[in-house]
PLY file of the C-alpha trace (Angstrom):
ply
format ascii 1.0
element vertex 112
property float x
property float y
property float z
element edge 111
property int vertex1
property int vertex2
end_header
-74.69 98.38 -171.15
-71.77 96.36 -172.53
-70.38 99.47 -174.21
-70.45 101.37 -170.90
-68.79 98.53 -169.02
-66.11 98.22 -171.71
-65.44 101.97 -171.62
-65.11 101.90 -167.83
-62.75 98.93 -167.96
-60.57 100.61 -170.59
-60.48 103.77 -168.51
-59.31 101.81 -165.46
-56.66 99.95 -167.44
-55.24 103.11 -169.02
-55.46 105.39 -165.99
-52.12 106.59 -164.68
-51.29 104.97 -161.39
-49.91 107.44 -158.89
-48.06 106.58 -155.77
-49.69 106.99 -152.40
-48.80 109.88 -150.14
-49.52 110.45 -146.45
-49.23 113.46 -144.16
-46.58 112.77 -141.53
-46.41 114.77 -138.30
-43.46 117.21 -138.27
-42.57 116.27 -141.86
-45.48 117.05 -144.16
-46.47 114.98 -147.18
-44.39 111.85 -147.79
-44.52 109.71 -150.93
-44.74 106.02 -150.01
-43.47 104.81 -153.38
-40.32 103.26 -151.84
-42.05 101.94 -148.72
-43.56 98.52 -148.16
-46.77 99.10 -146.23
-48.80 96.72 -144.12
-52.26 97.32 -142.74
-52.38 96.13 -139.14
-55.55 94.63 -137.71
-54.18 92.89 -134.62
-53.16 95.96 -132.64
-55.35 98.46 -130.84
-52.59 101.08 -131.13
-51.05 100.62 -134.60
-53.19 100.73 -137.75
-50.48 100.71 -140.44
-46.73 100.37 -140.72
-44.62 101.26 -143.76
-40.90 100.50 -144.05
-38.25 101.62 -146.54
-35.45 99.11 -146.19
-32.91 101.04 -148.29
-33.39 104.27 -146.30
-34.04 102.47 -142.97
-37.14 104.58 -142.35
-40.48 103.60 -140.91
-43.73 105.53 -141.17
-46.33 104.28 -138.77
-49.99 105.17 -138.23
-50.87 105.30 -134.56
-54.43 106.21 -133.69
-54.85 107.94 -137.05
-51.63 109.98 -136.98
-48.58 109.14 -139.10
-45.13 109.48 -137.51
-41.72 108.76 -138.99
-38.76 106.96 -137.45
-35.24 107.07 -138.95
-32.24 104.74 -138.95
-34.49 101.84 -137.94
-32.78 98.50 -138.72
-34.75 95.97 -140.75
-34.54 93.35 -137.95
-36.21 95.81 -135.56
-39.05 96.38 -138.04
-39.40 92.61 -138.49
-39.49 92.15 -134.70
-42.25 94.77 -134.47
-44.28 92.95 -137.11
-43.91 89.64 -135.24
-44.26 90.90 -131.68
-47.03 89.34 -129.57
-47.98 92.88 -128.51
-47.04 95.34 -131.23
-47.98 98.33 -129.08
-45.80 97.23 -126.17
-42.87 96.47 -128.46
-43.25 99.80 -130.24
-43.45 101.81 -127.02
-40.56 99.98 -125.36
-38.16 99.61 -128.30
-38.92 102.23 -130.96
-40.85 105.19 -129.60
-38.78 105.93 -126.53
-39.27 109.32 -124.96
-38.45 112.74 -126.29
-35.73 113.60 -128.80
-33.39 111.08 -127.21
-35.48 108.17 -128.45
-33.32 105.81 -130.49
-35.00 106.44 -133.84
-36.28 110.03 -133.57
-35.75 111.62 -136.99
-34.78 114.96 -135.48
-31.60 113.41 -134.08
-31.19 110.29 -136.23
-32.17 111.50 -139.70
-30.22 109.96 -142.54
-29.12 111.99 -145.54
-32.48 111.66 -147.32
0 1
1 2
2 3
3 4
4 5
5 6
6 7
7 8
8 9
9 10
10 11
11 12
12 13
13 14
14 15
15 16
16 17
17 18
18 19
19 20
20 21
21 22
22 23
23 24
24 25
25 26
26 27
27 28
28 29
29 30
30 31
31 32
32 33
33 34
34 35
35 36
36 37
37 38
38 39
39 40
40 41
41 42
42 43
43 44
44 45
45 46
46 47
47 48
48 49
49 50
50 51
51 52
52 53
53 54
54 55
55 56
56 57
57 58
58 59
59 60
60 61
61 62
62 63
63 64
64 65
65 66
66 67
67 68
68 69
69 70
70 71
71 72
72 73
73 74
74 75
75 76
76 77
77 78
78 79
79 80
80 81
81 82
82 83
83 84
84 85
85 86
86 87
87 88
88 89
89 90
90 91
91 92
92 93
93 94
94 95
95 96
96 97
97 98
98 99
99 100
100 101
101 102
102 103
103 104
104 105
105 106
106 107
107 108
108 109
109 110
110 111
């Protein structure tokens, strides 16, 4: 029993740690290695939000679907995280409507 537990522990400690990836709508698989992700439990709309400060990109899980937003300033992401209603803030400030939304990656994609 001890030998089995030791072997399992050694396997866990020596296993290669891979970065997490998610499937993003209209983008495909995205590696979250450079993103800081937060699981959200206080919103009925948003389940998870990931932000890459250097690239100014946010990947957000809304009702089980990941979407990406580009050229999003860090203060806007911080305001989303602290908003009394994250869903209302997101819909009003970030999501917008159509390709003219302020952070739509089709029109505001950075060089990455």
